[in-house]
N, C-alpha and C positions, 0 to 999 in steps of 0.2 A: 156666228155666236161661237165662242170655243166651246172646245170638245169639255173643257176643265168645269165647266159652269151648266154643261147641261144638266145636271143633278138641280142643282137651281129653277132652271126654266122650267123643269118638268112639275115645279110647286106654285107655277104661276099660272093661275085660269085664264082663258082666253072667253071672251063676250062676245058675241058676232051682233052685228046691228047695235051698238050702244057707243057714245048717247044717242046716235040717228043713225039710221040705214045704212050700209055700206063702209060702217065704221067695225073693227075689230078691236074691243077695249082689253087690254092686258091687264088684269086683275092681282094686285099684288095682297090681296088682305089673305090669300090662302096661302102664301109665301110667309106673311105674318104670324100665322097661326101655329105655323111649325116651328117649334124652339129649335131644331137641328138647323134649318132652314135659314131662321133667321140669325142665328148664331155667326154660319158661315158666310150668309153676306156682308154682315159687319165686317167679319175677318178678314174677308177679299176684297173690301172697298176700302180697307185699313192697309193693306200689303203693296210694299213697295213705292211708296210717296216719295215726290221732291219732300226737305221739309219744310215743314208748317208750323205757324204760332198760332192759328185759331181754324175752327172748322165752322162753314156759313150752311146752316139748312136752309133751301128755298121753299117756300110754304107751297103746298102744307105738306104735302107727303116725304119733302126730303128735310122736314124738323125730325120724322120719325129717327130716318139715317143718318141724319146730319149730328144728332144727339146722342145715338149711339158709335157712331165713329169717333165723335170727341172724345165720349167716355173710354173707349178701347185705346187711343192715343192719346189721354192724359191731356186732354186741349182743351178749353174754353169753347161755347157756342157761340154763333151771331145767329140772329135769328132775320133773315129776309122777309119780309111781308107786304103785303097789299097795303098801298099807300093809305092811313089814317086807321091803320089798328095797330098801332104801337104808341105808348104814352111817351109824354115829352118831346123833346127837339130829337128830328131826324134828319135826314138826307135821302134826296130821292132823285129816281130818274126815269124819265116815261121812256115807252117802246111798243114798239107797231105790233098789235094782231092783226089776223087776217080780216077781221072787220072793224077797225078804229084805234084804239091806244087804250095803255094799261099803265098802271103806274107803280113801281116796288118801292121800298124805304127801310134804311136800318136807323139804329139809332146812332147819332153823332159819333157819339162817343164810343162808339162798339169796338174800335179797333185802333191802335197808334199807327200813324205814321210808318211804312216799310214793313207794315206786318204781312205775310206770308198767309195767306185764306187759302182754304180746300173748298171748293163749293161741290154740295152735296144733295142730289133729289132723285127720285126716283127713277123720271123718264126723261128722257132727250128726245124731242120730235123736232121742230124746227129749228129749237134752240134761242128762240126768241129771250126771252126769261131767262136764262143762264146767261145770256149775254148781258141782259141788263144786270145779272147782279154781277158777272164780271165787271161791266162798268162803273157798277157802285160801289164796288171795292176798290176801284182805281180811283173813281172821284173823292173817296172819303181817305186817299193816302195811302190803302194798302196794295199789296201786289196779290192780282188773283193767280196762285203757283200750281192750279190743277182743279178738276173739275171730274167729279165721279158722278156715275149712274148706273142703279140697279138695269138697266133697260135702256139701248136705244137702239131707234126705229131710223135705220141709216139712209133709206130711199128720201127721208123727207130732211135728211143734211144739215141736221145740227149739229153732229159732234165734229162734223166737218167746218163749222161755222166757227166753233170755241179753239178749234186748232188752229186755223186759219187768223183768229184776232190774238195768238200766240199765248193760250191757254193750251195746257196739255191733258187731254181728254181722254178719259179711259169709260166701260161700260162693262157688266160682267156678262151681260146675257144682250145681242142683236136679234131681231126679227127683220128678214125683208119681205115686206109685205107694205 
């Protein structure tokens, strides 16, 4: 974790043995409750980006940060949701889970070809959902220009997988566990 973001890390609550024994859950609701912490998180997620045209919030907590970052940058917001949750015509991609598969989608008219898209979510772990979101943006003709997360769990390799796929990726806070 960057020392510059220790102040934000202090606002994230750790809950042991959730959702199952042996897991330490990083709960951002305490960060969201703090007006200064939320403001700083949005400002820091929005800083130092390459040129972008749209922000894509990844379901569900990515909607919170994605909307705030889009507002901060004066950009529109694309919702990337679980398949079947959006009305109208969508494009979708499948991706692997630990046990099985899932599918995410966005509206087929959400972006124009060549649009540079910033992917935003609260946490990157294995990177499966974020990689699928990057593939979805590319499938729709967009360019996954960057990915930003509040929290990275680098031991699970997700941020590195995104970088290896050509998506510049940063997180404000890292927890080595």
